[in-house]
A tleap script that builds the chain and sets N, CA, C and O, in Angstrom:
source leaprc.protein.ff14SB
mol = sequence {
  NMET ALA VAL VAL GLN MET GLU ARG LYS VAL
  THR LYS ILE GLY ASN SER LEU GLY LEU THR
  LEU PRO GLN GLU VAL LEU GLU HIE MET GLY
  ILE LYS GLN GLY ASP GLU VAL SER PHE GLN
  LEU LYS LYS ASN GLY GLU ILE SER ILE LYS
  LYS SER VAL HIE LEU ASN PHE ASP GLY LEU
  GLU GLY ILE ASP GLN ASP PHE LEU ASP GLY
  VAL LYS GLU LEU PHE ASN ASN TYR ASP ASN
  THR LEU LYS ASN LEU ALA ASP CARG
}
set mol.1.N position { 2.012 19.379 -8.173 }
set mol.1.CA position { 1.569 18.660 -9.411 }
set mol.1.C position { 0.184 18.711 -9.487 }
set mol.1.O position { -0.528 18.598 -8.489 }
set mol.2.N position { -0.299 18.896 -10.766 }
set mol.2.CA position { -1.532 18.951 -11.262 }
set mol.2.C position { -2.288 17.662 -11.130 }
set mol.2.O position { -1.733 16.600 -11.410 }
set mol.3.N position { -3.569 17.709 -10.703 }
set mol.3.CA position { -4.389 16.336 -10.560 }
set mol.3.C position { -4.683 15.754 -11.996 }
set mol.3.O position { -5.278 16.436 -12.831 }
set mol.4.N position { -4.288 14.587 -12.236 }
set mol.4.CA position { -4.307 13.677 -13.522 }
set mol.4.C position { -5.399 12.850 -13.344 }
set mol.4.O position { -5.454 12.206 -12.296 }
set mol.5.N position { -6.285 12.739 -14.167 }
set mol.5.CA position { -7.359 11.641 -14.218 }
set mol.5.C position { -7.049 10.662 -15.283 }
set mol.5.O position { -6.665 11.026 -16.395 }
set mol.6.N position { -7.224 9.332 -14.929 }
set mol.6.CA position { -6.892 8.270 -15.899 }
set mol.6.C position { -8.055 7.316 -15.642 }
set mol.6.O position { -8.620 7.296 -14.549 }
set mol.7.N position { -8.425 6.485 -16.709 }
set mol.7.CA position { -9.520 5.516 -16.375 }
set mol.7.C position { -9.073 4.134 -17.017 }
set mol.7.O position { -8.329 4.017 -17.991 }
set mol.8.N position { -9.603 3.214 -16.366 }
set mol.8.CA position { -9.212 1.934 -16.813 }
set mol.8.C position { -10.490 0.903 -16.885 }
set mol.8.O position { -11.385 1.069 -16.057 }
set mol.9.N position { -10.584 0.025 -17.681 }
set mol.9.CA position { -11.816 -0.863 -17.771 }
set mol.9.C position { -11.463 -2.318 -16.887 }
set mol.9.O position { -10.388 -2.917 -16.883 }
set mol.10.N position { -12.474 -2.608 -16.294 }
set mol.10.CA position { -12.391 -3.849 -15.452 }
set mol.10.C position { -12.403 -4.972 -16.506 }
set mol.10.O position { -13.218 -5.017 -17.428 }
set mol.11.N position { -11.345 -5.954 -16.270 }
set mol.11.CA position { -11.308 -7.076 -17.198 }
set mol.11.C position { -11.410 -8.432 -16.446 }
set mol.11.O position { -11.177 -8.453 -15.238 }
set mol.12.N position { -11.696 -9.390 -17.012 }
set mol.12.CA position { -11.648 -10.902 -16.437 }
set mol.12.C position { -10.248 -11.427 -16.623 }
set mol.12.O position { -9.643 -11.470 -17.694 }
set mol.13.N position { -9.796 -11.833 -15.406 }
set mol.13.CA position { -8.471 -12.500 -15.331 }
set mol.13.C position { -8.750 -13.782 -14.530 }
set mol.13.O position { -8.988 -13.759 -13.323 }
set mol.14.N position { -8.708 -14.895 -15.268 }
set mol.14.CA position { -8.999 -16.187 -14.799 }
set mol.14.C position { -10.565 -16.149 -14.157 }
set mol.14.O position { -11.534 -15.816 -14.839 }
set mol.15.N position { -10.637 -16.465 -13.016 }
set mol.15.CA position { -11.866 -16.487 -12.326 }
set mol.15.C position { -12.206 -15.154 -11.707 }
set mol.15.O position { -13.296 -14.990 -11.160 }
set mol.16.N position { -11.281 -14.179 -11.780 }
set mol.16.CA position { -11.362 -12.960 -11.042 }
set mol.16.C position { -11.653 -11.804 -12.060 }
set mol.16.O position { -11.804 -11.969 -13.271 }
set mol.17.N position { -11.713 -10.561 -11.365 }
set mol.17.CA position { -11.889 -9.354 -12.248 }
set mol.17.C position { -10.536 -8.605 -11.760 }
set mol.17.O position { -9.989 -8.802 -10.674 }
set mol.18.N position { -10.177 -7.869 -12.588 }
set mol.18.CA position { -8.926 -7.091 -12.393 }
set mol.18.C position { -8.815 -5.705 -13.153 }
set mol.18.O position { -9.595 -5.362 -14.042 }
set mol.19.N position { -7.821 -5.003 -12.725 }
set mol.19.CA position { -7.586 -3.710 -13.293 }
set mol.19.C position { -6.044 -3.614 -13.453 }
set mol.19.O position { -5.276 -4.036 -12.589 }
set mol.20.N position { -5.652 -3.056 -14.566 }
set mol.20.CA position { -4.143 -2.737 -14.755 }
set mol.20.C position { -3.990 -1.199 -14.380 }
set mol.20.O position { -4.875 -0.354 -14.511 }
set mol.21.N position { -2.832 -1.011 -13.936 }
set mol.21.CA position { -2.499 0.439 -13.626 }
set mol.21.C position { -1.458 0.878 -14.646 }
set mol.21.O position { -0.504 0.222 -15.063 }
set mol.22.N position { -1.840 2.161 -14.980 }
set mol.22.CA position { -1.011 2.833 -16.044 }
set mol.22.C position { 0.496 3.002 -15.556 }
set mol.22.O position { 0.762 3.264 -14.383 }
set mol.23.N position { 1.421 2.838 -16.503 }
set mol.23.CA position { 2.808 3.080 -15.880 }
set mol.23.C position { 3.163 4.415 -15.126 }
set mol.23.O position { 3.966 4.481 -14.196 }
set mol.24.N position { 2.503 5.399 -15.617 }
set mol.24.CA position { 2.699 6.739 -14.924 }
set mol.24.C position { 2.228 6.524 -13.434 }
set mol.24.O position { 2.881 6.965 -12.488 }
set mol.25.N position { 1.148 5.874 -13.295 }
set mol.25.CA position { 0.732 5.623 -11.817 }
set mol.25.C position { 1.694 4.916 -10.938 }
set mol.25.O position { 1.899 5.222 -9.763 }
set mol.26.N position { 2.329 3.850 -11.648 }
set mol.26.CA position { 3.118 2.975 -10.953 }
set mol.26.C position { 4.521 3.742 -10.713 }
set mol.26.O position { 5.173 3.540 -9.688 }
set mol.27.N position { 4.894 4.530 -11.603 }
set mol.27.CA position { 6.128 5.406 -11.475 }
set mol.27.C position { 5.841 6.436 -10.246 }
set mol.27.O position { 6.683 6.559 -9.357 }
set mol.28.N position { 4.898 7.006 -10.233 }
set mol.28.CA position { 4.292 8.014 -9.291 }
set mol.28.C position { 4.277 7.443 -7.858 }
set mol.28.O position { 4.504 8.039 -6.805 }
set mol.29.N position { 3.990 6.285 -8.040 }
set mol.29.CA position { 3.790 5.390 -6.473 }
set mol.29.C position { 5.198 4.672 -6.217 }
set mol.29.O position { 5.356 4.070 -5.154 }
set mol.30.N position { 6.074 4.714 -7.028 }
set mol.30.CA position { 7.303 3.919 -6.876 }
set mol.30.C position { 7.243 2.549 -6.791 }
set mol.30.O position { 8.079 1.927 -6.134 }
set mol.31.N position { 6.260 1.957 -7.440 }
set mol.31.CA position { 5.851 0.483 -7.467 }
set mol.31.C position { 6.544 -0.183 -8.641 }
set mol.31.O position { 6.422 0.345 -9.746 }
set mol.32.N position { 7.266 -1.302 -8.508 }
set mol.32.CA position { 7.865 -1.950 -9.587 }
set mol.32.C position { 7.241 -3.459 -9.549 }
set mol.32.O position { 6.592 -3.832 -8.572 }
set mol.33.N position { 7.452 -4.209 -10.551 }
set mol.33.CA position { 6.853 -5.694 -10.638 }
set mol.33.C position { 7.389 -6.333 -9.346 }
set mol.33.O position { 8.482 -6.017 -8.875 }
set mol.34.N position { 6.596 -7.217 -8.812 }
set mol.34.CA position { 6.990 -7.926 -7.419 }
set mol.34.C position { 6.637 -7.104 -6.262 }
set mol.34.O position { 6.377 -7.730 -5.234 }
set mol.35.N position { 6.571 -5.749 -6.219 }
set mol.35.CA position { 6.243 -5.118 -5.100 }
set mol.35.C position { 4.850 -5.461 -4.693 }
set mol.35.O position { 3.988 -5.774 -5.514 }
set mol.36.N position { 4.635 -5.392 -3.305 }
set mol.36.CA position { 3.140 -5.514 -2.686 }
set mol.36.C position { 2.625 -4.228 -2.561 }
set mol.36.O position { 3.378 -3.296 -2.277 }
set mol.37.N position { 1.356 -4.052 -2.749 }
set mol.37.CA position { 0.528 -2.922 -2.473 }
set mol.37.C position { -0.544 -3.248 -1.385 }
set mol.37.O position { -1.035 -4.374 -1.305 }
set mol.38.N position { -0.863 -2.308 -0.620 }
set mol.38.CA position { -2.006 -2.323 0.342 }
set mol.38.C position { -3.168 -1.333 -0.091 }
set mol.38.O position { -2.963 -0.253 -0.645 }
set mol.39.N position { -4.490 -1.874 0.255 }
set mol.39.CA position { -5.400 -1.214 -0.014 }
set mol.39.C position { -6.225 -0.660 1.247 }
set mol.39.O position { -6.216 -1.372 2.251 }
set mol.40.N position { -6.896 0.476 1.282 }
set mol.40.CA position { -7.558 0.996 2.434 }
set mol.40.C position { -9.053 1.351 1.883 }
set mol.40.O position { -9.290 2.281 1.113 }
set mol.41.N position { -9.958 0.501 2.381 }
set mol.41.CA position { -11.359 0.950 2.009 }
set mol.41.C position { -11.990 2.122 2.930 }
set mol.41.O position { -12.120 1.933 4.139 }
set mol.42.N position { -12.333 3.199 2.389 }
set mol.42.CA position { -12.957 4.289 3.127 }
set mol.42.C position { -14.369 4.145 3.103 }
set mol.42.O position { -14.964 3.408 2.317 }
set mol.43.N position { -14.981 4.962 4.104 }
set mol.43.CA position { -16.503 4.880 4.346 }
set mol.43.C position { -17.222 5.527 3.168 }
set mol.43.O position { -18.336 5.113 2.847 }
set mol.44.N position { -16.563 6.646 2.430 }
set mol.44.CA position { -17.219 7.288 1.394 }
set mol.44.C position { -17.243 6.488 0.060 }
set mol.44.O position { -17.682 6.977 -0.981 }
set mol.45.N position { -16.688 5.088 0.170 }
set mol.45.CA position { -16.687 4.407 -1.197 }
set mol.45.C position { -15.268 4.641 -2.088 }
set mol.45.O position { -15.076 4.174 -3.210 }
set mol.46.N position { -14.401 5.404 -1.385 }
set mol.46.CA position { -13.016 5.689 -2.041 }
set mol.46.C position { -12.109 4.596 -1.663 }
set mol.46.O position { -12.383 3.899 -0.686 }
set mol.47.N position { -11.158 4.411 -2.291 }
set mol.47.CA position { -10.031 3.585 -1.977 }
set mol.47.C position { -8.749 3.992 -1.941 }
set mol.47.O position { -8.400 4.646 -2.924 }
set mol.48.N position { -7.879 3.789 -1.043 }
set mol.48.CA position { -6.497 4.263 -0.992 }
set mol.48.C position { -5.583 3.093 -1.346 }
set mol.48.O position { -5.697 2.035 -0.726 }
set mol.49.N position { -4.676 3.241 -2.323 }
set mol.49.CA position { -3.763 2.274 -2.698 }
set mol.49.C position { -2.453 2.665 -2.415 }
set mol.49.O position { -2.213 3.814 -2.787 }
set mol.50.N position { -1.562 2.098 -1.896 }
set mol.50.CA position { -0.193 2.438 -1.580 }
set mol.50.C position { 0.730 1.258 -1.590 }
set mol.50.O position { 0.311 0.114 -1.412 }
set mol.51.N position { 2.043 1.557 -1.808 }
set mol.51.CA position { 3.081 0.753 -1.788 }
set mol.51.C position { 3.170 0.161 -0.374 }
set mol.51.O position { 3.238 0.935 0.580 }
set mol.52.N position { 3.175 -1.276 -0.168 }
set mol.52.CA position { 3.369 -1.874 1.135 }
set mol.52.C position { 4.766 -1.435 1.907 }
set mol.52.O position { 5.805 -1.404 1.246 }
set mol.53.N position { 4.775 -1.182 2.964 }
set mol.53.CA position { 5.866 -0.789 3.880 }
set mol.53.C position { 6.534 -2.074 4.356 }
set mol.53.O position { 5.835 -2.860 4.995 }
set mol.54.N position { 7.794 -2.370 4.119 }
set mol.54.CA position { 8.372 -3.461 4.665 }
set mol.54.C position { 9.535 -2.867 5.429 }
set mol.54.O position { 10.363 -2.096 4.945 }
set mol.55.N position { 9.503 -3.353 6.793 }
set mol.55.CA position { 10.279 -2.977 7.772 }
set mol.55.C position { 11.478 -3.701 7.884 }
set mol.55.O position { 11.392 -4.916 7.701 }
set mol.56.N position { 12.552 -3.233 8.139 }
set mol.56.CA position { 13.769 -4.098 8.029 }
set mol.56.C position { 14.092 -4.438 9.555 }
set mol.56.O position { 14.451 -3.525 10.298 }
set mol.57.N position { 13.977 -5.637 9.988 }
set mol.57.CA position { 14.006 -6.291 11.237 }
set mol.57.C position { 15.465 -6.844 11.511 }
set mol.57.O position { 15.650 -7.525 12.520 }
set mol.58.N position { 16.500 -6.572 10.644 }
set mol.58.CA position { 17.765 -7.206 10.968 }
set mol.58.C position { 18.303 -6.588 12.242 }
set mol.58.O position { 18.209 -5.403 12.559 }
set mol.59.N position { 18.883 -7.566 12.927 }
set mol.59.CA position { 19.449 -7.396 14.108 }
set mol.59.C position { 18.443 -7.669 15.368 }
set mol.59.O position { 18.787 -7.597 16.548 }
set mol.60.N position { 17.327 -7.947 14.963 }
set mol.60.CA position { 16.334 -7.980 16.010 }
set mol.60.C position { 15.926 -9.590 16.178 }
set mol.60.O position { 14.759 -9.831 16.489 }
set mol.61.N position { 16.712 -10.529 16.012 }
set mol.61.CA position { 16.512 -11.854 16.047 }
set mol.61.C position { 16.087 -12.321 17.460 }
set mol.61.O position { 15.416 -13.353 17.478 }
set mol.62.N position { 16.352 -11.762 18.591 }
set mol.62.CA position { 15.838 -12.237 19.800 }
set mol.62.C position { 14.419 -11.789 20.179 }
set mol.62.O position { 13.930 -12.153 21.248 }
set mol.63.N position { 13.744 -10.996 19.311 }
set mol.63.CA position { 12.477 -10.422 19.547 }
set mol.63.C position { 11.398 -11.506 18.956 }
set mol.63.O position { 11.600 -12.082 17.888 }
set mol.64.N position { 10.314 -11.710 19.701 }
set mol.64.CA position { 9.241 -12.496 19.319 }
set mol.64.C position { 8.655 -12.217 17.949 }
set mol.64.O position { 8.346 -11.054 17.689 }
set mol.65.N position { 8.495 -13.058 17.156 }
set mol.65.CA position { 7.898 -12.965 15.897 }
set mol.65.C position { 6.473 -12.412 15.812 }
set mol.65.O position { 6.146 -11.670 14.886 }
set mol.66.N position { 5.639 -12.770 16.768 }
set mol.66.CA position { 4.358 -12.298 16.938 }
set mol.66.C position { 4.470 -10.850 17.255 }
set mol.66.O position { 3.709 -10.100 16.644 }
set mol.67.N position { 5.235 -10.377 18.049 }
set mol.67.CA position { 5.509 -8.797 18.241 }
set mol.67.C position { 5.777 -8.146 17.074 }
set mol.67.O position { 5.129 -7.150 16.752 }
set mol.68.N position { 6.845 -8.684 16.256 }
set mol.68.CA position { 7.345 -8.094 15.026 }
set mol.68.C position { 6.126 -8.045 14.026 }
set mol.68.O position { 5.909 -7.004 13.404 }
set mol.69.N position { 5.361 -9.109 13.869 }
set mol.69.CA position { 4.226 -8.991 13.024 }
set mol.69.C position { 3.202 -8.007 13.405 }
set mol.69.O position { 2.598 -7.364 12.546 }
set mol.70.N position { 2.981 -7.866 14.695 }
set mol.70.CA position { 1.978 -6.882 15.156 }
set mol.70.C position { 2.568 -5.441 14.874 }
set mol.70.O position { 1.784 -4.587 14.460 }
set mol.71.N position { 3.860 -5.122 15.065 }
set mol.71.CA position { 4.335 -3.814 14.545 }
set mol.71.C position { 4.211 -3.581 13.101 }
set mol.71.O position { 3.872 -2.501 12.617 }
set mol.72.N position { 4.499 -4.635 12.436 }
set mol.72.CA position { 4.374 -4.599 10.874 }
set mol.72.C position { 2.922 -4.117 10.519 }
set mol.72.O position { 2.715 -3.122 9.824 }
set mol.73.N position { 1.890 -4.944 11.078 }
set mol.73.CA position { 0.569 -4.752 10.886 }
set mol.73.C position { 0.248 -3.206 11.364 }
set mol.73.O position { -0.421 -2.492 10.617 }
set mol.74.N position { 0.681 -2.762 12.477 }
set mol.74.CA position { 0.402 -1.379 12.947 }
set mol.74.C position { 0.830 -0.606 11.988 }
set mol.74.O position { -0.004 0.210 11.596 }
set mol.75.N position { 1.984 -0.583 11.410 }
set mol.75.CA position { 2.556 0.395 10.418 }
set mol.75.C position { 1.794 0.215 9.137 }
set mol.75.O position { 1.639 1.240 8.473 }
set mol.76.N position { 1.336 -0.806 8.713 }
set mol.76.CA position { 0.547 -0.934 7.497 }
set mol.76.C position { -0.843 -0.314 7.570 }
set mol.76.O position { -1.334 0.337 6.647 }
set mol.77.N position { -1.458 -0.570 8.769 }
set mol.77.CA position { -2.704 -0.044 8.959 }
set mol.77.C position { -2.853 1.544 9.483 }
set mol.77.O position { -3.932 2.131 9.400 }
set mol.78.N position { -1.977 1.999 9.880 }
set mol.78.CA position { -1.812 3.307 10.486 }
set mol.78.C position { -0.869 4.224 10.007 }
set mol.78.O position { -0.636 5.248 10.650 }
set mol.79.N position { -0.192 3.929 8.751 }
set mol.79.CA position { 0.881 4.667 8.292 }
set mol.79.C position { 0.563 6.119 8.105 }
set mol.79.O position { 1.327 7.006 8.487 }
set mol.80.N position { -0.471 6.321 7.568 }
set mol.80.CA position { -0.978 7.835 7.267 }
set mol.80.C position { -1.126 8.539 8.640 }
set mol.80.O position { -0.568 9.602 8.912 }
set mol.81.N position { -1.936 7.841 9.480 }
set mol.81.CA position { -2.161 8.545 10.888 }
set mol.81.C position { -0.835 8.895 11.524 }
set mol.81.O position { -0.675 10.009 12.024 }
set mol.82.N position { 0.123 7.982 11.521 }
set mol.82.CA position { 1.475 8.197 12.098 }
set mol.82.C position { 2.168 9.220 11.489 }
set mol.82.O position { 2.769 10.025 12.201 }
set mol.83.N position { 2.184 9.334 10.143 }
set mol.83.CA position { 2.912 10.439 9.500 }
set mol.83.C position { 2.284 11.581 9.592 }
set mol.83.O position { 3.040 12.553 9.580 }
set mol.84.N position { 0.923 11.856 9.698 }
set mol.84.CA position { 0.208 13.016 10.062 }
set mol.84.C position { 0.492 13.486 11.454 }
set mol.84.O position { 0.535 14.698 11.662 }
set mol.85.N position { 0.695 12.605 12.458 }
set mol.85.CA position { 1.019 12.904 13.799 }
set mol.85.C position { 2.515 13.478 13.836 }
set mol.85.O position { 2.839 14.425 14.554 }
set mol.86.N position { 3.352 12.827 13.018 }
set mol.86.CA position { 4.842 13.478 12.856 }
set mol.86.C position { 4.816 14.647 12.431 }
set mol.86.O position { 5.639 15.396 12.959 }
set mol.87.N position { 4.075 15.139 11.557 }
set mol.87.CA position { 3.916 16.447 10.692 }
set mol.87.C position { 3.525 17.533 11.727 }
set mol.87.O position { 3.954 18.676 11.570 }
set mol.88.N position { 2.757 17.234 12.741 }
set mol.88.CA position { 2.348 18.079 13.596 }
set mol.88.C position { 3.409 19.083 14.127 }
set mol.88.O position { 3.093 19.934 14.958 }
savepdb mol mol.pdb
quit
């Protein structure tokens, strides 16, 4: 896929500032209304935005909730790292 560049203007939303995402971006990322996204702030000033990963914990009722929350946080924070390790 060729690199496509799009721009948006920062707008005031209530007491906050916000950006809208073009439909093409949402479709490319597989994001629909109501989905959660995560942001990763990088050292070079860039930001990575991705659809949040929700793990299915059905059948794990006996496992401590703090542990499950920790696993979810691990996957949210290190998803790209884990994928890169799996691709090696």
